[in-house]
A tleap script that builds the chain and sets N, CA, C and O, in Angstrom:
source leaprc.protein.ff14SB
mol = sequence {
  NMET ASN GLN ALA VAL LYS VAL LEU GLN LEU
  PHE LYS THR LEU HIE ARG THR ARG GLN GLN
  VAL PHE LYS ASN ASP SER ARG ALA LEU GLU
  ALA ALA ARG ILE LYS ILE ASN GLU GLU PHE
  LYS ASN ASN LYS SER GLU THR SER PRO LYS
  LYS ILE GLU GLU LEU MET LYS ILE GLY SER
  ASP VAL GLU LEU LEU LEU ARG THR SER VAL
  ILE GLN GLY ILE HIE THR GLY HIE ASN THR
  LEU LYS LEU VAL PRO ARG LYS ASP LEU LEU
  ILE GLU ASN VAL PRO TYR CYS ASP THR PRO
  THR ARG LYS CGLN
}
set mol.1.N position { -10.550 -33.450 -14.515 }
set mol.1.CA position { -11.452 -34.005 -13.045 }
set mol.1.C position { -13.265 -33.500 -13.416 }
set mol.1.O position { -13.654 -32.515 -14.044 }
set mol.2.N position { -13.944 -34.421 -12.861 }
set mol.2.CA position { -15.176 -33.800 -13.114 }
set mol.2.C position { -16.141 -33.327 -12.588 }
set mol.2.O position { -16.726 -34.140 -11.873 }
set mol.3.N position { -16.636 -32.215 -12.630 }
set mol.3.CA position { -17.466 -31.057 -11.783 }
set mol.3.C position { -18.174 -31.465 -10.652 }
set mol.3.O position { -18.319 -30.481 -9.927 }
set mol.4.N position { -18.504 -32.115 -10.335 }
set mol.4.CA position { -19.426 -32.478 -9.355 }
set mol.4.C position { -17.885 -33.098 -8.621 }
set mol.4.O position { -17.820 -32.580 -7.506 }
set mol.5.N position { -16.759 -33.928 -8.835 }
set mol.5.CA position { -16.228 -34.029 -7.959 }
set mol.5.C position { -15.499 -32.946 -7.351 }
set mol.5.O position { -14.963 -33.127 -6.258 }
set mol.6.N position { -15.439 -32.063 -7.825 }
set mol.6.CA position { -14.822 -30.887 -7.660 }
set mol.6.C position { -15.835 -29.975 -6.411 }
set mol.6.O position { -15.370 -29.400 -5.427 }
set mol.7.N position { -17.210 -30.051 -6.776 }
set mol.7.CA position { -17.984 -29.430 -5.948 }
set mol.7.C position { -18.231 -30.098 -4.707 }
set mol.7.O position { -19.085 -29.584 -3.985 }
set mol.8.N position { -17.598 -31.249 -4.269 }
set mol.8.CA position { -18.281 -31.851 -3.430 }
set mol.8.C position { -16.421 -32.317 -2.551 }
set mol.8.O position { -16.271 -32.978 -1.523 }
set mol.9.N position { -15.632 -31.870 -3.172 }
set mol.9.CA position { -14.143 -31.569 -2.224 }
set mol.9.C position { -14.069 -30.590 -1.921 }
set mol.9.O position { -13.085 -30.319 -1.234 }
set mol.10.N position { -15.261 -29.242 -2.315 }
set mol.10.CA position { -15.217 -27.977 -2.218 }
set mol.10.C position { -15.979 -28.073 -0.867 }
set mol.10.O position { -15.588 -27.449 0.120 }
set mol.11.N position { -17.246 -28.992 -0.848 }
set mol.11.CA position { -18.128 -29.022 0.127 }
set mol.11.C position { -17.282 -29.239 1.706 }
set mol.11.O position { -17.173 -28.543 2.715 }
set mol.12.N position { -16.751 -30.667 1.261 }
set mol.12.CA position { -16.057 -30.808 2.410 }
set mol.12.C position { -14.885 -30.222 2.334 }
set mol.12.O position { -14.342 -30.570 3.382 }
set mol.13.N position { -14.069 -29.480 1.698 }
set mol.13.CA position { -12.834 -28.535 2.375 }
set mol.13.C position { -13.770 -27.099 3.422 }
set mol.13.O position { -13.405 -26.680 4.520 }
set mol.14.N position { -14.841 -26.692 2.718 }
set mol.14.CA position { -15.395 -25.599 3.927 }
set mol.14.C position { -16.095 -26.303 5.066 }
set mol.14.O position { -16.171 -25.612 6.083 }
set mol.15.N position { -16.626 -27.510 5.144 }
set mol.15.CA position { -16.855 -27.992 6.328 }
set mol.15.C position { -15.539 -27.956 6.996 }
set mol.15.O position { -15.468 -27.218 7.978 }
set mol.16.N position { -14.068 -28.871 6.514 }
set mol.16.CA position { -13.015 -29.283 7.467 }
set mol.16.C position { -12.527 -27.329 7.742 }
set mol.16.O position { -11.811 -26.967 8.675 }
set mol.17.N position { -12.790 -26.906 7.281 }
set mol.17.CA position { -12.440 -25.735 7.964 }
set mol.17.C position { -12.988 -24.924 8.779 }
set mol.17.O position { -12.588 -24.280 9.748 }
set mol.18.N position { -14.227 -25.080 8.108 }
set mol.18.CA position { -15.399 -24.846 9.536 }
set mol.18.C position { -15.004 -25.100 11.050 }
set mol.18.O position { -15.093 -24.478 12.108 }
set mol.19.N position { -14.525 -26.319 10.626 }
set mol.19.CA position { -14.340 -26.568 12.081 }
set mol.19.C position { -12.765 -26.472 12.931 }
set mol.19.O position { -12.553 -26.603 14.136 }
set mol.20.N position { -11.877 -26.218 11.908 }
set mol.20.CA position { -11.214 -25.375 12.578 }
set mol.20.C position { -11.214 -24.095 12.862 }
set mol.20.O position { -11.007 -23.684 14.004 }
set mol.21.N position { -11.401 -23.482 12.051 }
set mol.21.CA position { -11.995 -21.731 12.457 }
set mol.21.C position { -12.442 -21.332 13.179 }
set mol.21.O position { -12.308 -20.184 13.603 }
set mol.22.N position { -13.563 -22.703 13.793 }
set mol.22.CA position { -14.737 -22.082 14.985 }
set mol.22.C position { -15.034 -23.333 16.192 }
set mol.22.O position { -15.966 -23.514 16.975 }
set mol.23.N position { -13.885 -24.003 15.942 }
set mol.23.CA position { -13.107 -25.035 17.380 }
set mol.23.C position { -13.748 -24.451 18.155 }
set mol.23.O position { -13.956 -23.242 18.056 }
set mol.24.N position { -14.183 -25.161 19.062 }
set mol.24.CA position { -14.861 -25.244 20.527 }
set mol.24.C position { -15.962 -23.973 20.762 }
set mol.24.O position { -16.426 -23.646 21.854 }
set mol.25.N position { -16.237 -23.390 19.555 }
set mol.25.CA position { -17.674 -22.818 19.950 }
set mol.25.C position { -18.821 -22.946 18.988 }
set mol.25.O position { -19.063 -22.380 17.922 }
set mol.26.N position { -19.451 -23.858 19.683 }
set mol.26.CA position { -21.219 -24.858 19.133 }
set mol.26.C position { -21.886 -24.079 17.850 }
set mol.26.O position { -22.358 -24.473 16.784 }
set mol.27.N position { -21.673 -22.570 18.551 }
set mol.27.CA position { -22.884 -21.552 17.951 }
set mol.27.C position { -22.483 -20.947 16.833 }
set mol.27.O position { -23.314 -20.383 16.121 }
set mol.28.N position { -21.313 -20.968 16.548 }
set mol.28.CA position { -20.848 -20.537 15.337 }
set mol.28.C position { -20.246 -21.643 14.225 }
set mol.28.O position { -20.044 -21.377 13.040 }
set mol.29.N position { -20.006 -22.923 14.857 }
set mol.29.CA position { -19.618 -24.274 13.996 }
set mol.29.C position { -21.232 -24.381 13.509 }
set mol.29.O position { -21.439 -23.888 12.400 }
set mol.30.N position { -22.295 -24.908 14.133 }
set mol.30.CA position { -23.510 -24.889 14.046 }
set mol.30.C position { -23.764 -24.219 12.690 }
set mol.30.O position { -24.026 -24.807 11.640 }
set mol.31.N position { -23.592 -22.293 12.960 }
set mol.31.CA position { -24.197 -21.481 12.156 }
set mol.31.C position { -23.822 -21.865 11.088 }
set mol.31.O position { -24.669 -22.401 10.374 }
set mol.32.N position { -22.664 -21.759 10.670 }
set mol.32.CA position { -21.717 -22.022 9.604 }
set mol.32.C position { -22.113 -23.747 9.369 }
set mol.32.O position { -21.611 -24.086 8.298 }
set mol.33.N position { -22.493 -24.353 9.711 }
set mol.33.CA position { -22.454 -25.628 8.711 }
set mol.33.C position { -23.790 -25.568 8.057 }
set mol.33.O position { -24.015 -26.010 6.930 }
set mol.34.N position { -24.862 -24.864 9.010 }
set mol.34.CA position { -26.264 -24.739 7.936 }
set mol.34.C position { -26.186 -23.755 7.141 }
set mol.34.O position { -26.986 -23.666 6.209 }
set mol.35.N position { -25.160 -22.772 7.358 }
set mol.35.CA position { -24.720 -22.023 5.909 }
set mol.35.C position { -24.419 -22.560 4.429 }
set mol.35.O position { -24.920 -22.443 3.310 }
set mol.36.N position { -23.481 -23.123 4.943 }
set mol.36.CA position { -22.621 -23.922 4.368 }
set mol.36.C position { -23.712 -24.811 3.343 }
set mol.36.O position { -23.587 -24.712 2.122 }
set mol.37.N position { -24.859 -25.744 3.992 }
set mol.37.CA position { -25.481 -26.586 3.812 }
set mol.37.C position { -26.662 -25.799 2.874 }
set mol.37.O position { -26.945 -26.336 1.803 }
set mol.38.N position { -27.351 -24.553 3.243 }
set mol.38.CA position { -27.709 -23.903 2.809 }
set mol.38.C position { -27.526 -23.610 1.177 }
set mol.38.O position { -28.372 -23.798 0.303 }
set mol.39.N position { -26.445 -23.200 1.055 }
set mol.39.CA position { -25.803 -22.794 0.154 }
set mol.39.C position { -25.747 -23.790 -1.101 }
set mol.39.O position { -26.147 -23.574 -2.245 }
set mol.40.N position { -25.366 -24.518 -0.769 }
set mol.40.CA position { -24.792 -25.815 -1.615 }
set mol.40.C position { -26.258 -26.606 -2.142 }
set mol.40.O position { -26.382 -27.128 -3.250 }
set mol.41.N position { -27.382 -26.559 -1.018 }
set mol.41.CA position { -28.697 -26.764 -1.075 }
set mol.41.C position { -29.143 -26.379 -2.494 }
set mol.41.O position { -29.241 -27.072 -3.507 }
set mol.42.N position { -29.552 -24.187 -2.130 }
set mol.42.CA position { -29.689 -23.840 -3.037 }
set mol.42.C position { -29.477 -24.133 -4.558 }
set mol.42.O position { -30.326 -24.150 -5.449 }
set mol.43.N position { -28.130 -24.358 -4.630 }
set mol.43.CA position { -27.415 -24.218 -5.871 }
set mol.43.C position { -27.588 -25.576 -6.159 }
set mol.43.O position { -26.640 -25.950 -6.850 }
set mol.44.N position { -28.430 -26.534 -5.920 }
set mol.44.CA position { -28.185 -28.234 -6.209 }
set mol.44.C position { -28.618 -28.709 -7.656 }
set mol.44.O position { -28.367 -29.817 -8.130 }
set mol.45.N position { -29.602 -27.252 -8.541 }
set mol.45.CA position { -30.015 -28.290 -9.446 }
set mol.45.C position { -29.596 -27.387 -10.614 }
set mol.45.O position { -30.033 -27.442 -11.764 }
set mol.46.N position { -28.427 -26.321 -9.992 }
set mol.46.CA position { -27.841 -26.040 -11.368 }
set mol.46.C position { -27.301 -26.598 -12.412 }
set mol.46.O position { -27.066 -27.775 -12.138 }
set mol.47.N position { -26.931 -26.289 -13.667 }
set mol.47.CA position { -26.569 -26.738 -14.751 }
set mol.47.C position { -25.507 -26.064 -15.392 }
set mol.47.O position { -24.768 -26.704 -16.141 }
set mol.48.N position { -25.335 -24.885 -15.202 }
set mol.48.CA position { -24.754 -24.279 -16.690 }
set mol.48.C position { -23.436 -24.060 -15.980 }
set mol.48.O position { -23.139 -23.165 -15.189 }
set mol.49.N position { -22.727 -25.042 -16.422 }
set mol.49.CA position { -21.068 -24.966 -16.235 }
set mol.49.C position { -20.030 -23.584 -15.934 }
set mol.49.O position { -19.099 -23.571 -15.128 }
set mol.50.N position { -20.487 -22.406 -16.846 }
set mol.50.CA position { -20.356 -21.597 -16.576 }
set mol.50.C position { -20.506 -20.571 -14.567 }
set mol.50.O position { -19.686 -19.974 -13.869 }
set mol.51.N position { -22.178 -20.946 -14.404 }
set mol.51.CA position { -22.316 -20.664 -13.075 }
set mol.51.C position { -22.288 -21.205 -12.251 }
set mol.51.O position { -22.826 -20.750 -11.241 }
set mol.52.N position { -21.544 -22.680 -12.216 }
set mol.52.CA position { -21.009 -23.540 -11.326 }
set mol.52.C position { -19.416 -23.054 -11.065 }
set mol.52.O position { -18.959 -22.707 -9.976 }
set mol.53.N position { -18.822 -23.105 -12.109 }
set mol.53.CA position { -17.584 -22.094 -11.962 }
set mol.53.C position { -17.650 -21.108 -10.974 }
set mol.53.O position { -16.954 -21.037 -9.961 }
set mol.54.N position { -18.429 -20.442 -11.299 }
set mol.54.CA position { -18.930 -19.072 -11.045 }
set mol.54.C position { -19.355 -19.282 -9.323 }
set mol.54.O position { -18.569 -18.675 -8.596 }
set mol.55.N position { -20.434 -20.019 -8.592 }
set mol.55.CA position { -20.310 -20.427 -7.524 }
set mol.55.C position { -18.968 -21.123 -6.974 }
set mol.55.O position { -18.689 -20.672 -5.863 }
set mol.56.N position { -18.282 -21.853 -7.316 }
set mol.56.CA position { -17.166 -22.735 -7.058 }
set mol.56.C position { -16.105 -21.444 -6.945 }
set mol.56.O position { -15.459 -21.484 -5.897 }
set mol.57.N position { -15.880 -20.621 -7.574 }
set mol.57.CA position { -15.120 -19.727 -7.275 }
set mol.57.C position { -15.820 -18.920 -5.846 }
set mol.57.O position { -15.345 -19.266 -4.765 }
set mol.58.N position { -16.509 -18.264 -5.841 }
set mol.58.CA position { -17.157 -17.749 -4.624 }
set mol.58.C position { -16.821 -18.542 -3.265 }
set mol.58.O position { -16.458 -18.076 -2.185 }
set mol.59.N position { -17.048 -19.877 -3.639 }
set mol.59.CA position { -17.001 -21.138 -2.077 }
set mol.59.C position { -15.365 -21.549 -2.339 }
set mol.59.O position { -14.908 -22.467 -1.658 }
set mol.60.N position { -14.515 -20.886 -3.299 }
set mol.60.CA position { -13.002 -21.119 -2.521 }
set mol.60.C position { -12.796 -19.612 -2.099 }
set mol.60.O position { -11.858 -19.588 -1.302 }
set mol.61.N position { -13.379 -18.141 -2.352 }
set mol.61.CA position { -12.849 -17.289 -2.159 }
set mol.61.C position { -13.049 -17.218 -0.039 }
set mol.61.O position { -12.164 -16.856 0.736 }
set mol.62.N position { -14.446 -17.683 0.332 }
set mol.62.CA position { -14.869 -17.787 1.494 }
set mol.62.C position { -13.839 -18.845 1.759 }
set mol.62.O position { -12.766 -18.346 2.095 }
set mol.63.N position { -13.840 -20.201 1.709 }
set mol.63.CA position { -13.311 -20.541 2.048 }
set mol.63.C position { -11.596 -19.742 2.857 }
set mol.63.O position { -11.196 -19.796 4.020 }
set mol.64.N position { -10.953 -19.050 1.573 }
set mol.64.CA position { -9.759 -19.021 2.601 }
set mol.64.C position { -10.186 -17.984 2.495 }
set mol.64.O position { -9.580 -17.425 1.581 }
set mol.65.N position { -10.907 -17.366 2.909 }
set mol.65.CA position { -11.533 -15.933 3.893 }
set mol.65.C position { -11.221 -16.470 5.028 }
set mol.65.O position { -10.229 -16.271 5.729 }
set mol.66.N position { -12.232 -17.257 5.206 }
set mol.66.CA position { -12.343 -17.973 6.883 }
set mol.66.C position { -10.791 -18.536 7.200 }
set mol.66.O position { -10.279 -18.212 8.271 }
set mol.67.N position { -10.248 -19.154 6.511 }
set mol.67.CA position { -9.018 -19.877 7.288 }
set mol.67.C position { -7.861 -18.794 6.805 }
set mol.67.O position { -6.757 -19.241 7.117 }
set mol.68.N position { -7.778 -17.698 6.239 }
set mol.68.CA position { -6.429 -16.539 6.724 }
set mol.68.C position { -7.320 -15.644 7.245 }
set mol.68.O position { -7.404 -14.948 6.234 }
set mol.69.N position { -7.856 -15.254 7.817 }
set mol.69.CA position { -8.408 -13.892 8.431 }
set mol.69.C position { -9.712 -13.846 9.241 }
set mol.69.O position { -10.515 -12.923 9.100 }
set mol.70.N position { -9.953 -15.140 10.325 }
set mol.70.CA position { -10.984 -15.576 11.284 }
set mol.70.C position { -10.320 -15.566 12.054 }
set mol.70.O position { -9.374 -16.348 11.958 }
set mol.71.N position { -10.404 -14.744 13.191 }
set mol.71.CA position { -9.628 -15.009 14.825 }
set mol.71.C position { -10.473 -15.531 15.666 }
set mol.71.O position { -11.429 -15.061 15.048 }
set mol.72.N position { -10.992 -16.106 16.557 }
set mol.72.CA position { -11.636 -16.379 17.526 }
set mol.72.C position { -11.292 -15.576 18.895 }
set mol.72.O position { -10.239 -15.779 19.499 }
set mol.73.N position { -12.233 -14.682 19.314 }
set mol.73.CA position { -12.222 -14.112 20.339 }
set mol.73.C position { -13.020 -14.277 21.701 }
set mol.73.O position { -14.189 -13.907 21.589 }
set mol.74.N position { -12.632 -14.797 23.102 }
set mol.74.CA position { -13.477 -15.286 23.743 }
set mol.74.C position { -13.398 -14.399 25.016 }
set mol.74.O position { -12.390 -14.207 25.694 }
set mol.75.N position { -14.826 -13.819 25.249 }
set mol.75.CA position { -15.154 -13.059 26.766 }
set mol.75.C position { -14.585 -13.479 27.577 }
set mol.75.O position { -14.808 -14.664 27.828 }
set mol.76.N position { -13.557 -12.743 28.414 }
set mol.76.CA position { -12.574 -12.895 29.708 }
set mol.76.C position { -13.570 -12.201 30.524 }
set mol.76.O position { -13.808 -12.752 31.599 }
set mol.77.N position { -14.362 -10.866 30.209 }
set mol.77.CA position { -14.479 -9.724 31.436 }
set mol.77.C position { -15.374 -8.973 30.586 }
set mol.77.O position { -15.490 -8.890 29.363 }
set mol.78.N position { -16.042 -8.392 31.673 }
set mol.78.CA position { -16.961 -6.992 31.172 }
set mol.78.C position { -16.697 -6.367 29.965 }
set mol.78.O position { -17.695 -6.320 29.246 }
set mol.79.N position { -15.323 -5.683 29.316 }
set mol.79.CA position { -14.946 -5.122 28.135 }
set mol.79.C position { -13.898 -5.933 27.557 }
set mol.79.O position { -13.223 -5.399 26.678 }
set mol.80.N position { -13.568 -7.446 27.977 }
set mol.80.CA position { -12.381 -7.530 27.933 }
set mol.80.C position { -12.392 -8.701 26.916 }
set mol.80.O position { -13.453 -9.318 27.008 }
set mol.81.N position { -11.569 -9.200 25.990 }
set mol.81.CA position { -12.061 -10.278 24.978 }
set mol.81.C position { -10.685 -10.777 24.616 }
set mol.81.O position { -10.041 -10.088 23.825 }
set mol.82.N position { -10.124 -11.936 25.113 }
set mol.82.CA position { -8.814 -12.536 24.572 }
set mol.82.C position { -9.233 -13.705 23.129 }
set mol.82.O position { -10.137 -14.513 22.914 }
set mol.83.N position { -7.981 -13.214 22.363 }
set mol.83.CA position { -7.717 -13.495 20.864 }
set mol.83.C position { -6.898 -14.639 20.854 }
set mol.83.O position { -5.689 -14.624 21.083 }
set mol.84.N position { -8.000 -16.259 20.414 }
set mol.84.CA position { -6.940 -17.019 19.929 }
set mol.84.C position { -6.936 -17.448 18.712 }
set mol.84.O position { -7.857 -17.997 18.107 }
set mol.85.N position { -5.902 -17.196 18.357 }
set mol.85.CA position { -4.836 -17.411 16.819 }
set mol.85.C position { -4.550 -18.362 16.762 }
set mol.85.O position { -3.859 -18.807 17.678 }
set mol.86.N position { -5.044 -19.487 15.289 }
set mol.86.CA position { -4.958 -20.338 15.515 }
set mol.86.C position { -3.292 -20.382 14.870 }
set mol.86.O position { -2.767 -19.289 14.656 }
set mol.87.N position { -2.509 -21.631 14.578 }
set mol.87.CA position { -1.058 -21.732 14.119 }
set mol.87.C position { -0.976 -21.165 13.071 }
set mol.87.O position { -0.215 -20.200 13.000 }
set mol.88.N position { -1.545 -21.477 12.205 }
set mol.88.CA position { -1.284 -21.391 10.577 }
set mol.88.C position { -1.299 -19.437 10.371 }
set mol.88.O position { -0.816 -18.797 9.437 }
set mol.89.N position { -2.062 -18.883 11.660 }
set mol.89.CA position { -2.292 -17.485 11.287 }
set mol.89.C position { -0.772 -16.617 11.866 }
set mol.89.O position { -0.302 -15.520 11.568 }
set mol.90.N position { -0.381 -17.558 12.687 }
set mol.90.CA position { 1.135 -16.789 13.145 }
set mol.90.C position { 1.881 -16.694 11.960 }
set mol.90.O position { 2.325 -17.728 11.459 }
set mol.91.N position { 2.096 -15.528 11.407 }
set mol.91.CA position { 3.719 -15.518 10.688 }
set mol.91.C position { 4.177 -14.918 11.143 }
set mol.91.O position { 3.596 -14.306 12.040 }
set mol.92.N position { 5.506 -14.666 10.868 }
set mol.92.CA position { 6.660 -13.815 11.031 }
set mol.92.C position { 6.362 -12.410 10.854 }
set mol.92.O position { 6.065 -11.900 9.773 }
set mol.93.N position { 6.476 -11.673 12.206 }
set mol.93.CA position { 6.525 -10.126 11.608 }
set mol.93.C position { 7.337 -9.621 10.725 }
set mol.93.O position { 8.394 -10.221 10.530 }
set mol.94.N position { 7.093 -8.588 10.092 }
set mol.94.CA position { 8.323 -7.655 9.947 }
set mol.94.C position { 8.545 -6.500 10.544 }
set mol.94.O position { 7.767 -5.571 10.760 }
set mol.95.N position { 9.946 -6.656 10.860 }
set mol.95.CA position { 10.255 -5.176 11.942 }
set mol.95.C position { 9.748 -4.079 11.283 }
set mol.95.O position { 9.581 -4.139 10.064 }
set mol.96.N position { 9.436 -2.933 12.003 }
set mol.96.CA position { 9.314 -1.790 11.313 }
set mol.96.C position { 10.252 -1.170 11.175 }
set mol.96.O position { 10.963 -1.298 12.172 }
set mol.97.N position { 10.810 -0.332 10.228 }
set mol.97.CA position { 12.005 0.609 10.248 }
set mol.97.C position { 11.745 2.000 9.651 }
set mol.97.O position { 11.636 2.330 8.470 }
set mol.98.N position { 11.672 2.769 10.835 }
set mol.98.CA position { 12.312 4.377 11.078 }
set mol.98.C position { 12.522 5.247 9.512 }
set mol.98.O position { 11.915 6.168 8.965 }
set mol.99.N position { 13.908 4.267 9.104 }
set mol.99.CA position { 14.635 4.845 7.628 }
set mol.99.C position { 14.505 4.053 6.580 }
set mol.99.O position { 15.373 3.254 6.228 }
set mol.100.N position { 13.451 4.217 6.035 }
set mol.100.CA position { 13.058 3.261 4.950 }
set mol.100.C position { 14.155 3.956 3.935 }
set mol.100.O position { 14.541 5.125 3.945 }
set mol.101.N position { 14.626 2.638 2.856 }
set mol.101.CA position { 15.525 3.650 1.990 }
set mol.101.C position { 14.739 3.609 1.026 }
set mol.101.O position { 13.685 2.984 0.916 }
set mol.102.N position { 15.423 4.505 0.081 }
set mol.102.CA position { 14.576 4.957 -1.320 }
set mol.102.C position { 14.856 3.945 -2.180 }
set mol.102.O position { 15.828 3.258 -1.867 }
set mol.103.N position { 14.326 3.683 -3.093 }
set mol.103.CA position { 14.963 2.606 -4.393 }
set mol.103.C position { 14.795 4.018 -6.095 }
set mol.103.O position { 14.134 5.023 -6.358 }
set mol.104.N position { 15.517 3.444 -6.547 }
set mol.104.CA position { 15.965 4.519 -7.290 }
set mol.104.C position { 15.752 3.463 -8.256 }
set mol.104.O position { 15.977 3.664 -9.449 }
savepdb mol mol.pdb
quit
């Protein structure tokens, strides 16, 4: 696949992820939109395939981090925050075991 196509796909993926992660938070949505666009614009003239590959790796890592690690919080009181996790973040919890078995 052409490298320019991959860059465009990453750009679109980052924006889709931004819309999911910061849903209903106009300030965060706008800040993330500006940052994504700024980073791509700053590196628009890059021609080195190796450097482009490095930048793509950074962009992919950022997208993964946003998708798997960011949880929205809503202020509900003076010192109270309500967490709003997305369904894809809610995974089955492994029960705690007081007496772990030893591997031999």
